[in-house]
C-alpha positions as CSV (number, residue, x, y, z in Angstrom):
1,M,8.0,-48.7,-26.5
2,G,7.1,-48.1,-22.9
3,I,4.3,-49.2,-20.7
4,V,2.2,-46.0,-21.1
5,Q,2.8,-45.8,-24.9
6,D,1.8,-49.4,-25.3
7,S,-1.3,-48.8,-23.3
8,L,-2.2,-45.8,-25.5
9,E,-1.7,-48.0,-28.5
10,R,-4.1,-50.6,-27.1
11,A,-6.6,-47.9,-26.4
12,D,-6.4,-46.8,-30.0
13,Q,-7.1,-50.4,-31.1
14,Q,-10.2,-50.6,-29.0
15,A,-11.7,-48.0,-31.3
16,F,-11.5,-50.2,-34.4
17,T,-14.7,-50.9,-36.1
18,R,-13.5,-53.9,-38.0
19,P,-11.0,-56.6,-37.0
20,I,-7.6,-56.7,-38.7
21,P,-7.2,-59.2,-41.5
22,K,-6.6,-62.7,-40.1
23,S,-4.7,-64.6,-42.8
24,A,-1.0,-64.0,-43.4
25,G,-1.7,-63.3,-47.1
26,A,-4.3,-60.7,-46.4
27,Q,-2.1,-59.0,-43.8
28,M,0.8,-59.0,-46.3
29,R,-1.4,-57.6,-49.1
30,F,-2.6,-54.8,-46.7
31,L,1.0,-53.9,-45.8
32,V,2.1,-53.9,-49.5
33,K,-0.9,-51.6,-50.3
34,Q,0.1,-49.3,-47.4
35,H,3.5,-49.0,-49.0
36,Q,2.2,-48.1,-52.4
37,G,2.8,-51.6,-53.8
38,S,6.4,-51.8,-52.8
39,T,7.2,-55.4,-51.7
40,K,10.8,-54.3,-51.2
41,A,9.7,-51.7,-48.5
42,V,7.6,-54.3,-46.8
43,A,10.5,-56.8,-46.9
44,G,12.8,-54.3,-45.2
45,L,10.1,-53.4,-42.6
46,L,9.6,-57.1,-41.7
47,G,13.2,-58.2,-42.1
48,V,12.5,-60.8,-44.8
49,S,13.3,-61.2,-48.4
50,Q,11.3,-59.5,-51.2
51,R,10.6,-62.9,-52.7
52,T,9.1,-64.0,-49.3
53,V,6.7,-61.0,-49.3
54,E,5.7,-61.9,-52.9
55,R,4.9,-65.5,-51.9
56,Y,2.7,-64.3,-49.1
57,V,0.9,-61.9,-51.4
58,K,0.2,-64.7,-53.9
59,D,-0.9,-67.1,-51.0
60,Q,2.0,-69.5,-51.8
61,I,3.0,-69.4,-48.1
62,K,0.0,-69.6,-45.8
63,Q,1.5,-70.1,-42.3
64,P,4.3,-67.7,-41.1
65,K,6.7,-68.6,-38.4
66,A,5.6,-67.3,-35.0
67,A,8.0,-64.4,-34.9
68,L,7.2,-63.2,-38.5
69,G,3.5,-63.6,-37.8
70,E,3.7,-61.4,-34.7
71,R,5.7,-58.7,-36.6
72,M,3.2,-58.8,-39.5
73,A,0.2,-58.5,-37.2
74,G,1.8,-55.7,-35.2
75,E,2.6,-53.7,-38.3
76,V,-0.9,-54.2,-39.6
77,R,-2.4,-53.1,-36.2
78,R,-0.3,-49.9,-36.3
79,R,-1.6,-48.9,-39.7
80,W,-5.2,-50.3,-39.4
81,Q,-8.1,-47.8,-39.7
82,P,-6.2,-44.6,-39.2
83,L,-9.3,-42.3,-39.6
84,V,-11.2,-44.3,-36.9
85,R,-8.2,-44.0,-34.6
86,K,-7.8,-40.3,-35.3
87,R,-11.6,-39.6,-34.5
88,A,-11.4,-41.6,-31.3
89,R,-8.3,-39.7,-30.1
90,A,-9.9,-36.3,-31.1
91,R,-13.1,-37.2,-29.2
92,A,-11.1,-38.2,-26.1
93,A,-9.0,-34.9,-26.3
94,Q,-12.0,-32.7,-26.8
95,Q,-15.1,-34.3,-25.2
96,T,-14.9,-37.5,-23.3
97,G,-11.4,-37.6,-21.7
98,M,-9.8,-41.0,-20.8
99,V,-9.9,-43.6,-18.1
100,I,-6.6,-44.6,-16.6
101,E,-6.3,-47.8,-14.5
102,T,-3.0,-48.4,-13.0
103,R,-1.2,-50.1,-10.2
104,A,1.9,-48.2,-9.3
105,R,3.9,-46.7,-6.5
106,F,2.9,-43.2,-5.8
107,G,5.3,-41.0,-3.9
108,F,4.3,-37.5,-2.6
109,T,6.0,-34.2,-1.8
110,A,3.9,-32.3,0.6
111,A,4.1,-29.9,3.6
112,P,6.3,-30.8,6.6
113,G,4.7,-33.2,9.0
114,T,2.8,-35.2,6.4
115,T,3.8,-38.5,4.9
116,D,5.8,-38.7,1.7
117,D,6.4,-42.4,1.8
118,G,5.5,-44.0,-1.5
119,R,3.1,-47.0,-1.5
120,M,1.6,-49.2,-4.1
121,R,-1.9,-48.2,-5.1
122,R,-4.4,-49.4,-7.6
123,L,-6.3,-46.5,-9.1
124,T,-9.0,-46.3,-11.8
125,Q,-9.7,-42.6,-12.6
126,H,-11.4,-40.7,-15.3
127,L,-9.2,-37.8,-16.6
128,P,-11.0,-34.9,-18.2
129,P,-10.4,-33.9,-21.8
130,E,-7.7,-31.3,-21.0
131,Y,-5.4,-34.0,-19.5
132,A,-6.3,-36.5,-22.2
133,G,-5.5,-33.9,-24.8
134,R,-2.1,-33.1,-23.3
135,I,-1.1,-36.8,-23.1
136,L,-2.2,-37.6,-26.6
137,A,-0.6,-34.4,-28.0
138,A,2.7,-35.3,-26.2
139,Q,2.5,-38.8,-27.6
140,D,2.0,-37.5,-31.2
141,A,4.9,-35.1,-30.7
142,G,7.2,-38.0,-29.8
143,A,7.4,-37.6,-26.0
144,T,9.5,-40.1,-24.1
145,E,8.0,-42.7,-21.8
146,A,9.1,-40.6,-18.7
147,E,7.3,-37.6,-20.1
148,L,4.1,-39.5,-20.6
149,Q,4.3,-41.0,-17.1
150,A,4.8,-37.5,-15.7
151,L,1.8,-36.2,-17.6
152,A,-0.3,-39.1,-16.3
153,A,0.9,-38.5,-12.8
154,E,0.0,-34.8,-13.1
155,G,-3.5,-35.7,-14.2
156,L,-3.9,-38.2,-11.4
157,Q,-2.5,-35.7,-8.9
158,D,-5.0,-33.0,-9.8
159,V,-8.1,-35.2,-10.3
160,Y,-7.7,-37.9,-7.7
161,F,-5.3,-36.7,-5.0
162,R,-6.1,-33.0,-5.0
163,D,-9.8,-33.5,-6.0
164,S,-9.6,-30.8,-8.7
165,G,-8.2,-28.2,-6.3
166,S,-10.5,-28.7,-3.4
167,R,-8.0,-30.3,-1.1
168,A,-4.3,-31.1,-0.6
169,D,-3.0,-27.9,-2.1
170,G,0.7,-28.0,-2.8
171,L,0.8,-31.9,-3.0
172,L,3.1,-33.1,-5.8
173,V,2.6,-36.7,-6.9
174,E,5.3,-38.9,-8.5
175,L,4.4,-42.1,-10.4
176,T,7.0,-44.8,-10.2
177,D,7.4,-48.6,-10.1
178,I,4.5,-49.2,-12.5
179,D,3.0,-52.7,-12.5
180,Y,0.5,-52.0,-15.3
181,V,-1.4,-49.2,-17.0
182,E,-4.6,-49.6,-19.0
183,I,-6.0,-46.6,-20.8
184,G,-9.4,-46.3,-22.4
185,F,-11.0,-43.6,-24.4
């Protein structure tokens, strides 16, 4: 995944009302339940044998190796509380919008005689629901990382740099060289 997609995933996880299961056995039982009881499907998902999955389910193995523990926790997080996640995304897309905090290089295309040199900026900006909705819809539709970055840049261009149309008409903003992006609903 990319930096914006990862940040959207973390924003989803901030909406969780309960923590994910902590023990390896509980995480494995959750994954098996999500796959309609198929230990074979979970084994294929995690890259382990079916017997290993069964041992975790029965609590015969309690401590996974670091790599397997990270994969299990990641898969559980991806599937945890889907309705809570869906409601948070719908609220952001329709009512509250989202907050983007980023440190990136912003380059500009503007009228002759103005500067278009990119420079590193740290911005924290609330994007209204229409931009949040477009970004979330694009992610749901399988947009690439470049497309998500372009949508985020368009939102920042309109809200921050153009001040919602009251200045810098014709300014086009490009988001490159991203250090980090944090998104919150």
